[in-house]
DSSP file (Angstrom, degrees, kcal/mol; ACC not computed):
  #  RESIDUE AA STRUCTURE BP1 BP2  ACC     N-H-->O    O-->H-N    N-H-->O    O-->H-N    TCO  KAPPA ALPHA  PHI   PSI    X-CA   Y-CA   Z-CA
    1    1 A A              0   0    0      0, 0.0    87,-2.7     0, 0.0     2,-0.3   0.000 360.0 360.0 360.0 142.1   97.3   56.6   67.8
    2    2 A A  B     -A   87   0A   0     85,-0.2    85,-0.2     9,-0.1     2,-0.2  -0.771 360.0-114.8-101.8 150.1   95.6   53.6   66.4
    3    3 A L        -     0   0    0     83,-2.0     6,-0.1    -2,-0.3    -1,-0.0  -0.525  36.7-110.3 -76.7 148.5   95.5   50.3   68.1
    4    4 A D    >   -     0   0    0      4,-0.4     3,-2.2    -2,-0.2    -1,-0.1  -0.074  41.5 -84.5 -64.2 173.4   97.3   47.3   66.3
    5    5 A A  T 3  S+     0   0    0      1,-0.3    -1,-0.1     2,-0.1    -2,-0.1   0.823 132.3  48.7 -52.3 -37.0   95.6   44.4   64.8
    6    6 A S  T 3  S-     0   0    0      2,-0.0    -1,-0.3     1,-0.0     3,-0.1   0.577 108.3-124.3 -78.7  -8.8   95.5   42.7   68.1
    7    7 A G    <   -     0   0    0     -3,-2.2    -2,-0.1     1,-0.2     2,-0.1   0.805  45.6-177.7  66.1  31.9   94.1   45.7   69.9
    8    8 A S    >>  -     0   0    0      1,-0.1     3,-0.8     2,-0.0     4,-0.5  -0.404  35.6-144.9 -69.5 136.2   97.0   45.6   72.2
    9    9 A I  H 3> S+     0   0    0      1,-0.2     4,-2.1     2,-0.2     3,-0.3   0.689  94.9  74.9 -58.7 -29.7   97.3   48.0   75.1
   10   10 A E  H 3> S+     0   0    0      1,-0.2     4,-1.9     2,-0.2    -1,-0.2   0.804  87.2  60.3 -60.8 -32.2  101.1   47.9   74.5
   11   11 A T  H <> S+     0   0    0     -3,-0.8     4,-1.9     1,-0.2    -1,-0.2   0.885 106.0  44.9 -68.7 -30.2  100.7   50.0   71.5
   12   12 A I  H  X S+     0   0    0     -4,-0.5     4,-2.5    -3,-0.3    -2,-0.2   0.931 113.8  50.3 -67.4 -44.0   99.2   52.8   73.5
   13   13 A L  H  X S+     0   0    0     -4,-2.1     4,-2.3     1,-0.2    -2,-0.2   0.842 109.8  49.4 -67.2 -32.5  101.8   52.5   76.2
   14   14 A Q  H  X S+     0   0    0     -4,-1.9     4,-2.0     2,-0.2    -1,-0.2   0.918 113.4  49.0 -69.2 -42.0  104.6   52.5   73.7
   15   15 A D  H  X S+     0   0    0     -4,-1.9     4,-2.7     2,-0.2     5,-0.2   0.910 110.0  49.8 -65.9 -40.5  103.0   55.7   72.1
   16   16 A I  H  X S+     0   0    0     -4,-2.5     4,-2.4     1,-0.2     6,-0.3   0.934 109.2  53.5 -60.8 -44.9  102.6   57.4   75.5
   17   17 A S  H  <>S+     0   0    0     -4,-2.3     5,-1.7     1,-0.2     4,-0.4   0.879 114.0  41.8 -56.8 -38.8  106.3   56.6   76.1
   18   18 A S  H  <5S+     0   0    0     -4,-2.0     3,-0.4     3,-0.2    -2,-0.2   0.892 115.3  47.5 -75.0 -43.8  107.3   58.3   72.8
   19   19 A L  H  <5S+     0   0    0     -4,-2.7    -2,-0.2     1,-0.2    -3,-0.2   0.925 122.7  33.7 -67.0 -45.4  105.0   61.3   73.0
   20   20 A Y  T  <5S-     0   0    0     -4,-2.4    -1,-0.2    -5,-0.2    -2,-0.2   0.294 103.3-121.5-102.2   7.3  105.9   62.2   76.6
   21   21 A A  T   5 +     0   0    0     -3,-0.4     2,-0.4    -4,-0.4    -3,-0.2   0.941  63.9 142.5  54.0  49.1  109.7   61.0   76.7
   22   22 A V      < -     0   0    0     -5,-1.7    -1,-0.2    -6,-0.3    -2,-0.1  -0.977  59.6-109.2-120.4 138.1  108.9   58.5   79.6
   23   23 A A    >   -     0   0    0     -2,-0.4     3,-1.5     1,-0.1     4,-0.2  -0.394  25.0-128.4 -61.1 136.9  110.8   55.2   79.5
   24   24 A R  G >  S+     0   0    0      1,-0.2     3,-2.2     2,-0.2    -1,-0.1   0.844 104.6  67.2 -61.5 -32.5  108.3   52.5   78.7
   25   25 A E  G 3  S+     0   0    0      1,-0.3    -1,-0.2    -8,-0.0    -2,-0.1   0.713  96.4  57.7 -58.1 -22.5  109.4   50.3   81.7
   26   26 A Y  G <  S+     0   0    0     -3,-1.5     2,-0.5     2,-0.0    -1,-0.3   0.523  90.1  88.5 -90.2  -1.4  107.9   53.1   84.0
   27   27 A L    <   +     0   0    0     -3,-2.2     2,-0.4    -4,-0.2   -14,-0.0  -0.840  50.1 167.2-100.7 126.3  104.3   52.9   82.4
   28   28 A V        -     0   0    0     -2,-0.5     2,-0.8   -15,-0.0    -3,-0.0  -0.994  42.1-111.9-130.3 148.1  101.9   50.5   83.8
   29   29 A L        +     0   0    0     -2,-0.4     3,-0.1     1,-0.2    -2,-0.0  -0.667  39.7 173.4 -71.7 107.9   98.1   50.1   83.3
   30   30 A R        -     0   0    0     -2,-0.8     2,-0.3     1,-0.3    -1,-0.2   0.861  56.9  -9.0 -91.9 -39.4   96.8   51.1   86.6
   31   31 A E        -     0   0    0      2,-0.0     2,-0.5     0, 0.0    -1,-0.3  -0.991  51.9-144.6-157.3 150.2   93.1   51.2   86.1
   32   32 A I        -     0   0    0     -2,-0.3     2,-0.7    -3,-0.1    -3,-0.0  -0.969   8.5-169.6-118.0 122.2   90.4   51.0   83.3
   33   33 A F        -     0   0    0     -2,-0.5     2,-0.4     2,-0.0    -2,-0.0  -0.921  11.3-171.1-110.3 117.5   87.2   53.0   83.4
   34   34 A L        +     0   0    0     -2,-0.7     2,-0.4     2,-0.0    -2,-0.0  -0.813   7.5 175.6-103.3 137.9   84.8   51.8   80.7
   35   35 A V        -     0   0    0     -2,-0.4     2,-0.6     2,-0.0    -2,-0.0  -0.992  22.3-153.3-145.3 136.5   81.8   53.8   80.1
   36   36 A R        -     0   0    0     -2,-0.4     8,-0.4     2,-0.0     2,-0.3  -0.959  18.8-156.6-110.6 113.1   79.0   53.4   77.4
   37   37 A Y        +     0   0    0     -2,-0.6     2,-0.3     8,-0.1     8,-0.2  -0.671  16.4 174.4 -90.4 148.0   77.4   56.7   76.8
   38   38 A S        -     0   0    0      6,-2.5     5,-0.1    -2,-0.3    64,-0.1  -0.991  37.0-140.1-157.1 142.7   73.8   56.8   75.4
   39   39 A A        +     0   0    0     -2,-0.3     6,-0.1    63,-0.2     3,-0.1   0.582  69.7 117.2 -81.4  -6.5   71.2   59.5   74.6
   40   40 A L  S >  S-     0   0    0      1,-0.1     3,-1.8     4,-0.1    -2,-0.1  -0.200  80.4 -92.4 -56.4 151.2   68.5   57.3   75.9
   41   41 A A  T 3  S+     0   0    0      1,-0.2    -1,-0.1     3,-0.0     3,-0.1  -0.436 113.4  18.7 -64.4 135.2   66.6   58.5   79.0
   42   42 A G  T 3  S+     0   0    0      1,-0.3    -1,-0.2    -3,-0.1     2,-0.2   0.423 103.3 109.8  86.9   0.5   68.1   57.1   82.2
   43   43 A H  S <  S-     0   0    0     -3,-1.8     2,-0.6    -5,-0.1    -1,-0.3  -0.673  81.7 -93.2-103.6 162.5   71.5   56.4   80.5
   44   44 A Q        +     0   0    0     -8,-0.4    -6,-2.5    -2,-0.2    -4,-0.1  -0.627  44.0 172.4 -73.8 116.8   74.8   58.2   81.0
   45   45 A R        -     0   0    0     -2,-0.6    57,-1.2    -8,-0.2     2,-0.2   0.756  61.6  -0.3 -97.4 -23.6   75.0   60.9   78.3
   46   46 A A        -     0   0    0     55,-0.2    54,-0.2    56,-0.1    -1,-0.1  -0.882  59.4-125.4-151.9 178.3   78.2   62.7   79.5
   47   47 A L  E     -B   99   0B   0     52,-1.9    52,-2.1    -2,-0.2     3,-0.1  -0.982  34.2-122.0-134.5 122.8   80.9   62.8   82.1
   48   48 A P  E     -     0   0B   0      0, 0.0    49,-0.1     0, 0.0    51,-0.1  -0.165  43.6 -74.7 -57.7 155.9   81.5   66.1   84.1
   49   49 A S  E    S+     0   0B   0     49,-0.1     2,-0.2    47,-0.1    49,-0.2  -0.246  70.5 144.7 -58.6 137.6   84.8   67.9   84.1
   50   50 A H  E     -B   97   0B   0     47,-2.3    47,-2.5    45,-0.1     2,-0.3  -0.891  44.0-116.7-158.2 180.0   87.3   66.2   86.3
   51   51 A R        -     0   0    0     -2,-0.2    43,-0.2    45,-0.2     2,-0.2  -0.979  28.1-132.0-130.2 138.2   91.0   65.3   86.8
   52   52 A D        -     0   0    0     41,-2.2     5,-0.0    -2,-0.3    -2,-0.0  -0.538  12.9-130.5 -84.5 161.6   92.3   61.8   86.9
   53   53 A S  S    S+     0   0    0     -2,-0.2     2,-0.2     3,-0.0    -1,-0.1   0.432  81.3  91.2 -81.0  -8.6   94.6   60.5   89.5
   54   54 A N  S    S-     0   0    0      1,-0.1    40,-0.3    39,-0.1    -2,-0.2  -0.558  79.0-128.0 -94.3 154.6   97.1   59.0   86.7
   55   55 A W  S    S+     0   0    0     -2,-0.2    38,-1.2     1,-0.2    39,-0.4   0.859  97.4  19.8 -61.8 -39.1  100.0   60.7   85.2
   56   56 A F  E     -E   92   0C   0     36,-0.3     2,-0.3    37,-0.1    36,-0.2  -0.978  69.8-172.6-140.0 149.0   98.6   59.9   81.8
   57   57 A S  E     -E   91   0C   0     34,-3.2    34,-1.9    -2,-0.3     2,-0.3  -0.936   3.3-164.9-138.9 158.5   95.2   59.0   80.5
   58   58 A F  E     -E   90   0C   0     -2,-0.3     2,-0.4    32,-0.2    32,-0.2  -0.994  11.9-146.1-149.2 154.2   93.8   57.9   77.3
   59   59 A V  E     -E   89   0C   0     30,-2.4    30,-2.5    -2,-0.3     2,-0.5  -0.969   9.2-162.6-118.0 127.4   90.4   57.5   75.4
   60   60 A V  E     -E   88   0C   0     -2,-0.4     2,-0.4    28,-0.2    28,-0.2  -0.985  17.3-136.9-109.8 129.2   89.8   54.8   72.9
   61   61 A A        -     0   0    0     26,-1.9    25,-2.9    -2,-0.5    26,-0.1  -0.691  21.1-179.3 -79.6 125.3   86.8   55.3   70.5
   62   62 A L        +     0   0    0     -2,-0.4     2,-0.3    23,-0.2    -1,-0.1   0.650  64.1  49.8 -95.1 -17.0   84.7   52.0   70.2
   63   63 A N  S    S-     0   0    0     21,-0.1     2,-0.1    22,-0.0    23,-0.1  -0.873  89.5-101.9-124.7 152.4   82.1   53.4   67.8
   64   64 A S    >   -     0   0    0     -2,-0.3     3,-2.0     1,-0.1     4,-0.1  -0.448  30.3-125.9 -57.2 136.5   82.2   55.3   64.5
   65   65 A T  G >  S+     0   0    0      1,-0.3     3,-0.8     2,-0.2    -1,-0.1   0.636 109.6  68.6 -62.8 -12.6   81.4   58.9   65.0
   66   66 A A  G 3  S+     0   0    0      1,-0.2    -1,-0.3     3,-0.1    -2,-0.0   0.549  87.4  65.9 -74.3 -10.9   78.8   58.3   62.4
   67   67 A S  G <  S+     0   0    0     -3,-2.0     2,-0.3     2,-0.0    -1,-0.2   0.389 109.0  23.4 -94.5   4.0   76.9   56.3   64.8
   68   68 A F  S <  S-     0   0    0     -3,-0.8     2,-0.3     2,-0.1   -30,-0.0  -0.945  70.8-121.4-155.7 164.3   76.0   59.0   67.3
   69   69 A E  S    S-     0   0    0     33,-0.4     2,-0.1    -2,-0.3    -3,-0.1  -0.921  77.3  -0.6-110.7 141.8   75.6   62.8   67.5
   70   70 A G  S    S+     0   0    0     -2,-0.3    32,-0.3     1,-0.1    -2,-0.1  -0.476  78.4 114.5  80.7-150.9   77.7   64.9   70.0
   71   71 A G        +     0   0    0     30,-2.4    30,-0.2    -2,-0.1    -1,-0.1  -0.233  23.4 126.6  84.0-177.4   80.2   63.3   72.2
   72   72 A G        -     0   0    0     28,-0.3    28,-3.1     8,-0.1     2,-0.5  -0.189  61.1 -74.5 108.9 165.5   83.9   63.6   72.2
   73   73 A T  E     -DC  81  99B   0      8,-2.5     8,-2.0    26,-0.2     2,-0.6  -0.859  36.6-155.9 -95.7 121.8   86.6   64.5   74.9
   74   74 A C  E     - C   0  98B   0     24,-2.7    24,-1.9    -2,-0.5     2,-0.6  -0.886   4.1-155.8-104.9 127.3   86.9   68.1   75.9
   75   75 A L  E >   - C   0  97B   0     -2,-0.6     3,-2.1     4,-0.4    22,-0.3  -0.852  68.3 -36.2 -94.3 119.0   90.3   69.1   77.3
   76   76 A R  T 3  S-     0   0    0     20,-3.7    22,-0.1    -2,-0.6    -2,-0.0  -0.498 123.0 -35.3  60.6-126.7   90.0   72.1   79.6
   77   77 A D  T 3  S+     0   0    0     -2,-0.2    -1,-0.3    20,-0.0    20,-0.1   0.137 105.7 122.8-108.9  21.0   87.3   74.3   78.0
   78   78 A A  S <  S-     0   0    0     -3,-2.1     3,-0.1     1,-0.1    -3,-0.0  -0.384  73.4 -84.2 -75.6 159.4   88.2   73.5   74.4
   79   79 A P        -     0   0    0      0, 0.0    -4,-0.4     0, 0.0    -1,-0.1  -0.227  62.0 -80.8 -60.6 156.7   85.7   72.0   71.9
   80   80 A P        -     0   0    0      0, 0.0     2,-0.6     0, 0.0    -6,-0.2  -0.182  36.9-143.7 -60.5 145.9   85.3   68.3   72.0
   81   81 A I  B     -D   73   0B   0     -8,-2.0    -8,-2.5    -3,-0.1     2,-0.5  -0.953  15.2-167.5-107.3 121.3   87.9   66.1   70.2
   82   82 A C        -     0   0    0     -2,-0.6   -17,-0.1   -10,-0.2   -11,-0.0  -0.942   3.8-160.1-116.9 121.2   86.3   63.1   68.6
   83   83 A V        -     0   0    0     -2,-0.5     3,-0.1     1,-0.1     6,-0.1  -0.632  27.0 -99.5 -93.7 147.9   88.7   60.3   67.4
   84   84 A P    >   -     0   0    0      0, 0.0     3,-1.6     0, 0.0   -23,-0.5  -0.162  55.0 -75.5 -60.2 165.8   87.8   57.7   64.8
   85   85 A A  T 3  S+     0   0    0      1,-0.3   -23,-0.2   -23,-0.1     3,-0.1  -0.398 121.1  21.1 -56.2 130.2   86.8   54.1   65.9
   86   86 A G  T 3  S+     0   0    0    -25,-2.9   -83,-2.0     1,-0.3    -1,-0.3   0.253 103.5 109.7  96.4  -8.6   89.8   52.1   67.0
   87   87 A C  B <   -A    2   0A   0     -3,-1.6   -26,-1.9   -85,-0.2     2,-0.4  -0.503  56.2-137.0-103.6 168.5   91.9   55.2   67.7
   88   88 A C  E     -E   60   0C   0    -87,-2.7     2,-0.5   -28,-0.2   -28,-0.2  -0.943   6.5-154.1-133.4 142.5   93.2   56.7   70.9
   89   89 A L  E     -E   59   0C   0    -30,-2.5   -30,-2.4    -2,-0.4     2,-0.3  -0.968  20.2-164.7-105.9 127.5   93.5   60.2   72.4
   90   90 A T  E     +E   58   0C   0     -2,-0.5     2,-0.3   -32,-0.2   -32,-0.2  -0.864  17.7 154.8-112.8 154.6   96.3   60.5   75.1
   91   91 A F  E     -E   57   0C   0    -34,-1.9   -34,-3.2    -2,-0.3     2,-0.3  -0.958  51.7 -79.5-170.3 155.6   96.5   63.4   77.5
   92   92 A V  E >   -E   56   0C   0     -2,-0.3     3,-1.1   -36,-0.2   -36,-0.3  -0.519  39.7-140.5 -71.4 132.5   98.0   64.2   81.0
   93   93 A G  T 3  S+     0   0    0    -38,-1.2   -41,-2.2    -2,-0.3   -38,-0.2   0.874  98.1  60.5 -62.4 -35.8   95.5   62.9   83.5
   94   94 A A  T 3  S+     0   0    0    -39,-0.4    -1,-0.3   -40,-0.3     2,-0.1   0.728  83.1  99.8 -74.1 -12.8   95.8   65.8   85.8
   95   95 A Q  S <  S-     0   0    0     -3,-1.1   -43,-0.3     1,-0.1     2,-0.3  -0.466  89.7-105.0 -68.4 140.4   94.6   68.1   83.0
   96   96 A R        +     0   0    0    -45,-0.1   -20,-3.7    -2,-0.1     2,-0.3  -0.477  53.9 165.2 -70.3 134.5   90.8   68.9   83.4
   97   97 A H  E     -BC  50  75B   0    -47,-2.5   -47,-2.3   -22,-0.3     2,-0.3  -0.966  17.1-171.9-148.6 157.4   88.7   67.0   80.9
   98   98 A A  E     - C   0  74B   0    -24,-1.9   -24,-2.7    -2,-0.3     2,-0.6  -0.981  27.1-115.5-149.9 154.5   85.1   66.0   80.3
   99   99 A A  E     -BC  47  73B   0    -52,-2.1   -52,-1.9    -2,-0.3   -26,-0.2  -0.906  34.7-132.3 -96.7 122.7   82.9   63.8   78.0
  100  100 A A        -     0   0    0    -28,-3.1   -28,-0.3    -2,-0.6     2,-0.0  -0.357  32.4 -96.7 -71.5 152.0   80.6   65.9   75.9
  101  101 A A              0   0    0    -30,-0.2   -30,-2.4     1,-0.1   -55,-0.2  -0.352 360.0 360.0 -68.2 147.5   77.0   64.7   75.9
  102  102 A V              0   0    0    -57,-1.2   -33,-0.4   -32,-0.3   -63,-0.2   0.370 360.0 360.0-103.5 360.0   75.7   62.5   73.1
C-alpha cells in the first residue's frame, strides 16, 4: 500500500482492515518504532529476528532503495522484501521478522 498525499496513517489502517478482514474500528495505532539504519560504524545496520506484540505490524520505507545497498524486511527465513519509498509492507506482528543489514 502507498501512503496518500497527506501521508496519513489512516490509509494504512484502512488497508490492514481490508487485507485482514478486520473492522476498521477495532484497529488502533498502539506504538511506533522508528529506526534509521546506517552502514556507518557505530550505527544500527540491522534488526535481529523477533516477533512484535501487536496483531498487525507495518514497515514504511522512507528512502528510495537506490540510496542504499542491502536492507529490507525478512519474514521468517524468506529473502528480504524492499518496498519503494512511501510504500508500506503489512504483516502479522507475531510472525518472525527481521531487518536485513544495510
